[in-house]
C-alpha positions in Angstrom: 6.8 27.8 -15.9 5.8 28.5 -19.5 2.3 28.8 -21.0 2.1 25.2 -22.1 0.2 23.8 -19.2 -3.4 24.7 -18.5 -4.0 24.9 -14.7 -7.4 26.5 -14.7 -10.7 24.6 -15.2 -10.8 23.3 -18.7 -13.0 20.2 -18.8 -16.5 20.3 -20.3 -18.8 18.6 -17.9 -16.2 18.4 -15.1 -18.8 17.0 -12.6 -19.7 14.2 -15.1 -16.0 13.5 -15.7 -15.5 13.2 -11.9 -18.5 10.9 -11.6 -17.1 8.7 -14.4 -13.7 8.6 -12.7 -15.2 7.6 -9.3 -17.4 5.0 -11.0 -14.3 3.4 -12.6 -12.7 3.0 -9.2 -15.9 1.6 -7.6 -15.3 -1.8 -5.9 -11.6 -1.8 -6.6 -9.0 -2.6 -3.9 -6.6 0.2 -3.1 -3.9 -1.6 -5.2 -6.2 -2.0 -8.2 -7.3 1.6 -7.8 -3.7 2.8 -7.9 -3.0 0.6 -10.9 -6.0 2.1 -12.7 -4.7 5.6 -11.9 -1.3 4.7 -13.2 -2.7 3.3 -16.5 -4.9 6.4 -16.9 -2.0 8.7 -16.3 0.1 6.8 -19.0 -2.8 6.9 -21.5 -3.3 10.6 -21.0 0.5 11.3 -21.1 0.8 9.5 -24.3 -2.2 11.5 -25.7 -0.5 14.8 -24.7 2.8 13.6 -26.1 4.6 16.9 -25.4 7.5 16.3 -23.0 7.6 20.0 -22.0 3.9 20.0 -21.0 4.4 16.6 -19.2 7.4 17.9 -17.3 5.4 21.0 -16.2 2.5 18.8 -15.1 4.9 16.7 -13.0 6.3 19.8 -11.4 2.9 21.2 -10.7 1.7 18.0 -9.2 4.9 17.7 -7.1 4.4 21.2 -5.7 0.8 20.3 -4.6 2.2 17.2 -2.8 4.4 19.1 -0.5 
């Protein structure tokens, strides 16, 4: 893995971000919650825009899933 992907804490106000994320899911069905996550992922991937970083993120997430 290269140095393109930041895997250490890097969000100002991480607890506030997490609270905002939970609030966005509040009252949603599991299907609607999954759809929100998918839309958020695509918005953030588009913002990042670097295929190398995105490929590294996919690999990092896949390692955590196993």
